[in-house]
TIVEXSE-719564 format. One line per field, with one value per atom (N, C-alpha, C, O): residue number from 0; atom name; y, z, x; residue in one letter. Coordinates in pm, 1 decimal. Layout:
% TIVEXSE-719564
i	(NUM / ...)
at	(CA / ...)
py	(Y / ...)
pz	(Z / ...)
px	(X / ...)
aa	(A / ...)
//
This chain:
% TIVEXSE-719564
i	(0 / 0 / 0 / 0 / 1 / 1 / 1 / 1 / 2 / 2 / 2 / 2 / 3 / 3 / 3 / 3 / 4 / 4 / 4 / 4 / 5 / 5 / 5 / 5 / 6 / 6 / 6 / 6 / 7 / 7 / 7 / 7 / 8 / 8 / 8 / 8 / 9 / 9 / 9 / 9 / 10 / 10 / 10 / 10 / 11 / 11 / 11 / 11 / 12 / 12 / 12 / 12 / 13 / 13 / 13 / 13 / 14 / 14 / 14 / 14 / 15 / 15 / 15 / 15 / 16 / 16 / 16 / 16 / 17 / 17 / 17 / 17 / 18 / 18 / 18 / 18 / 19 / 19 / 19 / 19 / 20 / 20 / 20 / 20 / 21 / 21 / 21 / 21 / 22 / 22 / 22 / 22 / 23 / 23 / 23 / 23 / 24 / 24 / 24 / 24 / 25 / 25 / 25 / 25 / 26 / 26 / 26 / 26 / 27 / 27 / 27 / 27 / 28 / 28 / 28 / 28 / 29 / 29 / 29 / 29 / 30 / 30 / 30 / 30 / 31 / 31 / 31 / 31 / 32 / 32 / 32 / 32 / 33 / 33 / 33 / 33 / 34 / 34 / 34 / 34 / 35 / 35 / 35 / 35 / 36 / 36 / 36 / 36 / 37 / 37 / 37 / 37 / 38 / 38 / 38 / 38 / 39 / 39 / 39 / 39 / 40 / 40 / 40 / 40 / 41 / 41 / 41 / 41 / 42 / 42 / 42 / 42 / 43 / 43 / 43 / 43 / 44 / 44 / 44 / 44 / 45 / 45 / 45 / 45 / 46 / 46 / 46 / 46 / 47 / 47 / 47 / 47 / 48 / 48 / 48 / 48 / 49 / 49 / 49 / 49 / 50 / 50 / 50 / 50 / 51 / 51 / 51 / 51 / 52 / 52 / 52 / 52 / 53 / 53 / 53 / 53 / 54 / 54 / 54 / 54 / 55 / 55 / 55 / 55 / 56 / 56 / 56 / 56 / 57 / 57 / 57 / 57 / 58 / 58 / 58 / 58 / 59 / 59 / 59 / 59 / 60 / 60 / 60 / 60 / 61 / 61 / 61 / 61 / 62 / 62 / 62 / 62 / 63 / 63 / 63 / 63 / 64 / 64 / 64 / 64 / 65 / 65 / 65 / 65 / 66 / 66 / 66 / 66 / 67 / 67 / 67 / 67 / 68 / 68 / 68 / 68 / 69 / 69 / 69 / 69 / 70 / 70 / 70 / 70 / 71 / 71 / 71 / 71 / 72 / 72 / 72 / 72 / 73 / 73 / 73 / 73)
at	(N / CA / C / O / N / CA / C / O / N / CA / C / O / N / CA / C / O / N / CA / C / O / N / CA / C / O / N / CA / C / O / N / CA / C / O / N / CA / C / O / N / CA / C / O / N / CA / C / O / N / CA / C / O / N / CA / C / O / N / CA / C / O / N / CA / C / O / N / CA / C / O / N / CA / C / O / N / CA / C / O / N / CA / C / O / N / CA / C / O / N / CA / C / O / N / CA / C / O / N / CA / C / O / N / CA / C / O / N / CA / C / O / N / CA / C / O / N / CA / C / O / N / CA / C / O / N / CA / C / O / N / CA / C / O / N / CA / C / O / N / CA / C / O / N / CA / C / O / N / CA / C / O / N / CA / C / O / N / CA / C / O / N / CA / C / O / N / CA / C / O / N / CA / C / O / N / CA / C / O / N / CA / C / O / N / CA / C / O / N / CA / C / O / N / CA / C / O / N / CA / C / O / N / CA / C / O / N / CA / C / O / N / CA / C / O / N / CA / C / O / N / CA / C / O / N / CA / C / O / N / CA / C / O / N / CA / C / O / N / CA / C / O / N / CA / C / O / N / CA / C / O / N / CA / C / O / N / CA / C / O / N / CA / C / O / N / CA / C / O / N / CA / C / O / N / CA / C / O / N / CA / C / O / N / CA / C / O / N / CA / C / O / N / CA / C / O / N / CA / C / O / N / CA / C / O / N / CA / C / O / N / CA / C / O / N / CA / C / O / N / CA / C / O / N / CA / C / O / N / CA / C / O)
py	(-117.3 / 0.0 / 123.6 / 130.9 / 219.4 / 347.2 / 452.4 / 462.3 / 530.6 / 640.0 / 771.7 / 788.2 / 864.4 / 995.8 / 1097.6 / 1060.7 / 1223.9 / 1328.8 / 1307.2 / 1305.5 / 1291.1 / 1273.4 / 1128.9 / 1103.4 / 1034.2 / 896.7 / 793.1 / 819.0 / 674.9 / 564.1 / 469.5 / 477.4 / 379.5 / 282.4 / 158.8 / 164.9 / 47.0 / -75.7 / -78.3 / -45.4 / -117.3 / -127.1 / -268.1 / -320.6 / -328.6 / -463.4 / -457.1 / -389.8 / -526.2 / -531.5 / -664.0 / -768.3 / -657.8 / -778.5 / -763.1 / -654.5 / -869.7 / -870.8 / -929.2 / -1037.8 / -856.7 / -902.3 / -929.1 / -873.0 / -1016.0 / -1055.4 / -937.5 / -917.0 / -859.5 / -741.1 / -640.3 / -674.9 / -515.0 / -405.3 / -317.0 / -294.9 / -266.5 / -191.4 / -60.5 / -49.9 / 37.6 / 164.9 / 177.0 / 220.0 / 138.7 / 130.3 / 24.8 / -90.3 / 62.2 / -32.5 / -33.2 / -108.0 / 48.0 / 55.5 / -47.3 / -43.9 / -138.2 / -253.4 / -261.9 / -242.5 / -291.2 / -322.9 / -467.5 / -506.3 / -547.0 / -689.0 / -709.4 / -634.0 / -813.4 / -849.8 / -725.7 / -686.4 / -665.8 / -535.3 / -546.4 / -621.8 / -472.8 / -471.7 / -357.7 / -243.0 / -390.2 / -288.5 / -288.6 / -384.2 / -180.7 / -170.0 / -129.6 / -47.6 / -186.7 / -148.5 / -129.9 / -185.5 / -50.6 / -24.7 / -0.1 / 17.7 / 1.3 / 9.7 / 145.8 / 152.8 / 252.2 / 386.4 / 431.4 / 403.5 / 499.7 / 558.0 / 707.1 / 780.0 / 752.6 / 893.6 / 975.9 / 1097.5 / 909.4 / 980.7 / 994.2 / 1056.0 / 936.9 / 935.7 / 812.4 / 753.3 / 774.9 / 655.1 / 678.3 / 780.6 / 583.1 / 591.9 / 450.5 / 357.4 / 435.2 / 304.6 / 280.9 / 166.5 / 386.7 / 372.2 / 500.3 / 593.9 / 503.1 / 617.7 / 566.8 / 470.7 / 630.6 / 592.1 / 656.5 / 778.6 / 575.2 / 626.3 / 641.5 / 589.6 / 714.0 / 734.7 / 604.2 / 591.7 / 506.6 / 378.5 / 311.0 / 254.8 / 316.1 / 260.1 / 343.5 / 289.2 / 475.0 / 562.6 / 554.0 / 557.1 / 543.4 / 531.0 / 392.2 / 378.5 / 289.8 / 154.2 / 138.1 / 59.5 / 211.1 / 204.5 / 316.9 / 334.6 / 392.6 / 506.1 / 601.5 / 639.2 / 638.6 / 722.1 / 865.0 / 921.4 / 920.5 / 1062.5 / 1119.8 / 1082.9 / 1209.5 / 1269.7 / 1405.8 / 1496.7 / 1419.1 / 1543.5 / 1622.9 / 1589.0 / 1726.7 / 1805.3 / 1895.3 / 1937.3 / 1926.0 / 2007.2 / 1928.8 / 1982.3 / 1801.5 / 1719.5 / 1622.5 / 1551.1 / 1620.0 / 1528.0 / 1382.7 / 1305.9 / 1346.5 / 1210.7 / 1151.9 / 1223.6 / 1020.4 / 947.4 / 854.9 / 779.7 / 860.9 / 773.8 / 730.4 / 777.8 / 639.9 / 591.3 / 561.1 / 508.4 / 594.8 / 560.4 / 424.1 / 374.8 / 363.6 / 235.2 / 121.7 / 124.8 / 22.4 / -97.4 / -175.1 / -204.2 / -208.3 / -272.7 / -422.3 / -488.0 / -476.3 / -618.9 / -707.8 / -664.3 / -831.7 / -932.5 / -1005.6 / -1069.2 / -996.7 / -1059.4 / -1208.2 / -1277.1)
pz	(0.0 / 0.0 / 0.0 / 72.6 / -82.7 / -86.6 / -25.6 / -62.2 / 66.9 / 127.6 / 76.8 / 62.7 / 49.9 / 0.6 / 51.5 / 111.3 / 28.7 / 71.0 / -0.6 / -123.6 / 72.0 / 12.7 / 8.5 / -32.4 / 49.1 / 48.5 / 41.5 / 72.1 / 0.2 / -15.9 / -120.6 / -154.6 / -171.3 / -269.5 / -263.9 / -219.5 / -309.7 / -317.3 / -448.0 / -553.8 / -439.9 / -556.9 / -560.9 / -459.5 / -677.7 / -696.4 / -772.1 / -874.7 / -722.3 / -787.3 / -859.6 / -811.7 / -977.2 / -1055.4 / -1130.9 / -1179.5 / -1141.0 / -1218.0 / -1354.8 / -1363.9 / -1461.3 / -1596.5 / -1673.9 / -1643.6 / -1774.6 / -1853.1 / -1931.1 / -1933.6 / -1995.2 / -2066.2 / -2083.3 / -2083.3 / -2097.8 / -2126.5 / -2229.6 / -2222.6 / -2325.8 / -2435.3 / -2460.3 / -2442.0 / -2501.9 / -2551.5 / -2691.7 / -2709.6 / -2791.5 / -2927.0 / -2930.4 / -2894.2 / -2973.3 / -2979.5 / -2851.4 / -2842.6 / -2752.4 / -2626.8 / -2529.7 / -2497.5 / -2483.5 / -2405.9 / -2271.4 / -2262.5 / -2167.7 / -2036.0 / -2005.2 / -2020.1 / -1962.3 / -1931.3 / -1780.7 / -1702.3 / -1741.6 / -1600.7 / -1516.5 / -1430.7 / -1542.9 / -1487.4 / -1392.2 / -1418.6 / -1283.2 / -1185.5 / -1217.5 / -1234.0 / -1226.2 / -1251.4 / -1136.0 / -1058.9 / -1126.0 / -1027.2 / -1099.1 / -1190.9 / -1057.8 / -1116.7 / -1005.8 / -896.6 / -1037.5 / -942.8 / -1020.1 / -1141.9 / -953.6 / -1018.7 / -999.0 / -981.6 / -1001.2 / -981.9 / -1107.0 / -1218.9 / -1088.8 / -1199.6 / -1200.4 / -1112.5 / -1300.5 / -1309.4 / -1388.5 / -1401.0 / -1441.7 / -1518.5 / -1665.5 / -1742.1 / -1705.7 / -1846.6 / -1869.9 / -1775.5 / -1995.8 / -2030.2 / -2015.1 / -2058.8 / -1953.2 / -1937.5 / -1950.1 / -1886.2 / -2032.1 / -2050.7 / -1947.5 / -1910.0 / -1901.5 / -1802.5 / -1787.9 / -1866.5 / -1687.6 / -1661.8 / -1663.4 / -1593.9 / -1742.1 / -1746.9 / -1630.2 / -1614.3 / -1549.3 / -1434.5 / -1465.6 / -1565.2 / -1377.8 / -1395.8 / -1386.8 / -1449.2 / -1310.7 / -1303.6 / -1440.1 / -1477.5 / -1515.0 / -1650.6 / -1745.1 / -1820.0 / -1741.7 / -1833.4 / -1811.9 / -1908.7 / -1687.5 / -1663.1 / -1700.4 / -1743.6 / -1684.4 / -1718.8 / -1868.8 / -1910.1 / -1950.7 / -2096.1 / -2144.1 / -2264.2 / -2049.0 / -2078.5 / -2179.0 / -2280.7 / -2145.7 / -2233.5 / -2240.3 / -2142.0 / -2358.6 / -2381.9 / -2422.5 / -2526.6 / -2341.2 / -2369.2 / -2432.2 / -2367.3 / -2559.9 / -2634.2 / -2628.0 / -2696.1 / -2547.8 / -2530.2 / -2648.7 / -2666.7 / -2730.1 / -2850.0 / -2955.8 / -3019.5 / -2974.8 / -3077.8 / -3020.1 / -3094.6 / -2886.3 / -2816.0 / -2854.3 / -2883.5 / -2853.5 / -2885.1 / -2769.2 / -2692.7 / -2758.6 / -2662.4 / -2743.4 / -2828.2 / -2716.9 / -2786.7 / -2688.8 / -2575.4 / -2734.4 / -2651.1 / -2738.8 / -2849.2 / -2689.1 / -2760.8 / -2715.8 / -2766.6 / -2621.9 / -2564.4 / -2658.3 / -2715.6 / -2674.3 / -2749.4 / -2666.1 / -2549.0 / -2725.7 / -2651.8 / -2636.5 / -2730.7 / -2518.2 / -2492.9 / -2558.7 / -2587.4 / -2581.8 / -2624.5 / -2497.9 / -2431.3 / -2465.0 / -2341.3 / -2360.0 / -2266.6)
px	(85.2 / 0.0 / 89.8 / 188.9 / 52.6 / 122.7 / 31.4 / -85.7 / 84.5 / 8.3 / 63.9 / 185.1 / -25.3 / 12.9 / -87.3 / -188.3 / -60.9 / -152.9 / -285.9 / -289.7 / -391.6 / -523.1 / -570.3 / -683.6 / -487.7 / -535.6 / -426.2 / -309.8 / -467.4 / -374.0 / -431.6 / -549.7 / -346.8 / -392.3 / -303.1 / -188.5 / -357.8 / -280.8 / -203.4 / -257.0 / -78.5 / 8.1 / 64.4 / 110.5 / 60.4 / 111.7 / 243.7 / 253.4 / 344.4 / 475.2 / 490.2 / 445.8 / 554.2 / 577.3 / 707.9 / 739.4 / 782.9 / 906.8 / 872.6 / 815.3 / 908.1 / 876.8 / 1005.4 / 1110.8 / 994.8 / 1111.7 / 1168.5 / 1289.9 / 1080.3 / 1128.3 / 1016.3 / 898.2 / 1056.0 / 964.2 / 1033.2 / 1154.1 / 955.4 / 1015.8 / 942.8 / 821.6 / 1019.0 / 967.4 / 1024.9 / 1138.8 / 945.0 / 998.4 / 1106.8 / 1082.4 / 1226.3 / 1338.6 / 1421.9 / 1519.3 / 1386.1 / 1460.3 / 1403.4 / 1284.7 / 1487.9 / 1442.2 / 1513.7 / 1634.9 / 1436.7 / 1492.8 / 1455.4 / 1339.5 / 1553.1 / 1531.1 / 1520.9 / 1578.5 / 1446.3 / 1430.0 / 1400.3 / 1479.4 / 1285.9 / 1251.3 / 1132.6 / 1038.9 / 1135.9 / 1027.7 / 930.8 / 972.4 / 801.1 / 698.7 / 598.9 / 590.7 / 524.5 / 417.3 / 289.8 / 292.8 / 178.7 / 50.7 / -51.3 / -39.4 / -150.9 / -259.1 / -386.4 / -381.8 / -498.2 / -628.6 / -693.9 / -815.5 / -618.0 / -672.7 / -748.1 / -704.9 / -858.5 / -933.9 / -906.6 / -952.7 / -831.2 / -794.5 / -896.3 / -881.8 / -999.0 / -1099.6 / -1063.5 / -1137.5 / -950.1 / -910.5 / -823.7 / -771.3 / -809.4 / -733.5 / -583.5 / -530.9 / -515.9 / -370.7 / -313.7 / -362.6 / -211.0 / -147.5 / -38.4 / -12.6 / 25.4 / 131.1 / 209.9 / 195.0 / 292.7 / 379.7 / 522.8 / 555.8 / 607.3 / 748.1 / 820.5 / 817.8 / 884.6 / 958.6 / 1106.2 / 1156.6 / 1174.1 / 1317.8 / 1395.6 / 1501.0 / 1346.3 / 1417.2 / 1422.6 / 1525.6 / 1311.9 / 1310.0 / 1395.7 / 1476.9 / 1378.0 / 1451.7 / 1602.5 / 1678.5 / 1647.0 / 1791.1 / 1842.1 / 1956.6 / 1759.8 / 1805.0 / 1827.4 / 1912.7 / 1752.2 / 1773.1 / 1864.8 / 1885.2 / 1919.7 / 2008.0 / 1941.9 / 2000.2 / 1818.1 / 1736.8 / 1788.8 / 1836.9 / 1777.4 / 1801.4 / 1666.2 / 1611.8 / 1611.8 / 1481.6 / 1506.9 / 1558.6 / 1470.0 / 1488.9 / 1358.7 / 1261.9 / 1356.0 / 1233.4 / 1204.0 / 1089.8 / 1304.4 / 1281.0 / 1204.5 / 1113.7 / 1241.0 / 1176.4 / 1073.7 / 1006.6 / 1061.4 / 971.4 / 999.5 / 907.9 / 1128.5 / 1171.0 / 1250.9 / 1315.3 / 1244.7 / 1327.3 / 1416.5 / 1368.6 / 1546.6 / 1640.7 / 1748.9 / 1754.8 / 1833.8 / 1943.3 / 2063.2 / 2049.3 / 2180.8 / 2303.5 / 2353.2 / 2453.9 / 2284.2 / 2321.7 / 2281.2 / 2172.3 / 2367.3 / 2331.3 / 2230.5 / 2255.4 / 2117.7 / 2010.3 / 2034.5 / 2078.9 / 2005.5 / 2029.5 / 1924.7 / 1813.1 / 1962.3 / 1865.3 / 1821.5 / 1903.2 / 1694.5 / 1644.9 / 1624.9 / 1583.7)
aa	(X / X / X / X / X / X / X / X / X / X / X / X / X / X / X / X / X / X / X / X / X / X / X / X / X / X / X / X / X / X / X / X / X / X / X / X / X / X / X / X / X / X / X / X / X / X / X / X / X / X / X / X / X / X / X / X / X / X / X / X / X / X / X / X / X / X / X / X / X / X / X / X / X / X / X / X / X / X / X / X / X / X / X / X / X / X / X / X / X / X / X / X / X / X / X / X / X / X / X / X / X / X / X / X / X / X / X / X / X / X / X / X / X / X / X / X / X / X / X / X / X / X / X / X / X / X / X / X / X / X / X / X / X / X / X / X / X / X / X / X / X / X / X / X / X / X / X / X / X / X / X / X / X / X / X / X / X / X / X / X / X / X / X / X / X / X / X / X / X / X / X / X / X / X / X / X / X / X / X / X / X / X / X / X / X / X / X / X / X / X / X / X / X / X / X / X / X / X / X / X / X / X / X / X / X / X / X / X / X / X / X / X / X / X / X / X / X / X / X / X / X / X / X / X / X / X / X / X / X / X / X / X / X / X / X / X / X / X / X / X / X / X / X / X / X / X / X / X / X / X / X / X / X / X / X / X / X / X / X / X / X / X / X / X / X / X / X / X / X / X / X / X / X / X / X / X / X / X / X / X / X / X / X / X / X / X / X / X / X / X / X / X / X / X / X / X)
//
């Protein structure tokens, strides 16, 4: 359970074999999910743990995410 200002919610943790953002891949990665209804559709939120694991470069001028890192084969 995560507690925050205004309430709390149950969060489930799971270790997955791989997760990808386009061609950027993280292997053996831990994710968290919860059943919150935000009032709009959302597929997920990218956290800094994922972005740093794929050595992401976030270009705010072009709104692109890329990596100079060679991606692993999971």
